N, C-alpha and C positions, 0 to 999 in steps of 0.2 A: 211623471206625475208627482213623484215625491218631492222634486225640487220646487214645485209650485207651492206646496204646503210650507216648505222651509223658508222660502222667500216671503211668503205672506206672514209668517210668524215674525220674521225679522222686521218687516215693515210695520206691523202692528206694534211691536215692541218699541221701535224707534219713535213712532208717533205718540204712543201712550206715555212715554217717559218724559216728554216735554212738559215743563210746568205751565199752568194756565196763566200765571201772573207774568206780565212782561217785565216788571221790575226785577224779578228773580233772574230771568234770562239775561237781562242787561248786566246785573251784578256778576253773574257767572262769567260772561264774556269779558268784562273789565278785569276781573281777577285773573283769568287765564292770560290776557294780554300783559298784565303787570308781571306775572310769573315768567313769561317768555322774555320780556325785556330784562328782568333780573338775571335770568340764566345766561343771556347773551353777553351781559356786561361783566359777568363773573371772571375774575382773574384766573388764568391758568397757572398751576404751580410751576416753579422753576425746575428745569431738568436736573436730575441727580448726576453730579459729576462722578466719574469712576474714581475709586480710591486705589492707592497702591499698597494698602495694608493687606497683610496676609489674612486670608479667610479662615485658616485653621486656628491661628493663635490670636486673631484680632489685633495684630500689630505689636504684641508684647514680646514675641520671640520665644516664649515659653508656653508649654501646655501642661496641665495637671489639674488636680482637684483642690488645690490650695495648700495642702500639707506637703505633697510631693510634686515637684515640677521638673520637667526635662526640656531640653532644647527642642524647638519645633522641628520636626523632620521635613516639613514642606519648605520652609524658608531658611533653614539652618541657623536660626536665631537672629536673623536680620530684621524680622518683622515686616518685610516687604514681599509682595508677590514675586515669585520667580518669573523671569522673562520667558516668554514662549519661544520655542524653537521654530515654530512655523511663522512664515512671513506672509501677511495678508496683502494682496495686491489688488 
């Protein structure tokens, strides 16, 4: 019984929300179609290529606060990511 009340409220809400002027409905449908076309023609961004820079030192080979710096313990000062021991097949 409760679902009949819920469905009737949804139906009344859908019918009551339509504008009485046909020009407004036509404008809304044209605007929606224009937005869909614009979204479909939007260029997708280029994929990000993986970098070989060390994530810890950002490729500098040194880490520190600006006054004191030490050799990066991850890349041993090379600035490049260490090679993985695991082989992906």
